[in-house]
C-alpha positions in Angstrom: 11.4 -3.5 5.4 12.0 -3.2 1.7 8.6 -2.3 0.3 9.7 -2.9 -3.2 10.7 -6.5 -2.4 7.5 -7.1 -0.3 5.3 -5.9 -3.1 7.1 -7.6 -6.0 4.7 -9.1 -8.4 1.7 -7.0 -7.3 0.5 -4.3 -9.8 -2.3 -1.9 -8.8 -3.4 -1.5 -12.4 -4.0 -5.2 -12.7 -6.0 -5.8 -9.5 -6.4 -2.8 -7.2 -8.0 -4.7 -4.3 -5.3 -7.4 -4.3 -2.6 -4.7 -4.4 -4.2 -2.8 -1.6 -4.6 -5.9 0.5 -1.0 -6.8 0.1 0.0 -3.2 0.9 -2.2 -3.4 4.1 -0.4 -6.6 5.0 3.0 -4.8 4.5 1.9 -2.0 6.7 1.1 -4.4 9.5 4.5 -6.1 9.5 6.6 -5.4 12.6 9.5 -3.8 10.6 7.3 -1.5 8.4 8.2 2.1 8.4 6.2 5.0 6.9 9.2 6.7 5.4 10.4 8.4 2.2 10.9 5.1 0.5 7.3 4.1 1.1 6.0 7.4 -0.2 8.2 7.1 -3.3 6.8 3.7 -3.9 3.2 5.1 -3.7 4.1 8.0 -6.0 5.4 5.5 -8.6 1.8 4.1 -8.7 0.4 7.6 -9.2 -0.7 8.1 -5.6 0.2 11.7 -4.9 -1.5 12.2 -1.6 -0.2 9.5 0.8 -2.5 10.6 3.7 -5.6 10.4 1.6 -4.6 7.0 0.1 -4.1 5.6 3.6 -7.4 6.9 4.7 -9.0 5.1 1.7 -7.2 1.9 2.7 -8.6 2.1 6.2 -12.1 2.6 4.9 -11.7 -0.4 2.5 -10.4 -2.5 5.3 -13.3 -1.5 7.6 -15.8 -2.4 4.9 -14.1 -5.8 4.3 -13.1 -5.0 0.8 -9.4 -5.9 1.5 
């Protein structure tokens, strides 16, 4: 999966919850891979700690925020 293509048009600075929901959707696609490209994508949005960010995504998902 090309995460850049999947997330095209979504900007975390514009709407964090919408961006996170779309990212969650990407992570649930059958061809998603947690790889260097995905980490580089997150780093471009200022997310330095991938593990902590994914933990926060799971919490948001469990609370129904995304």
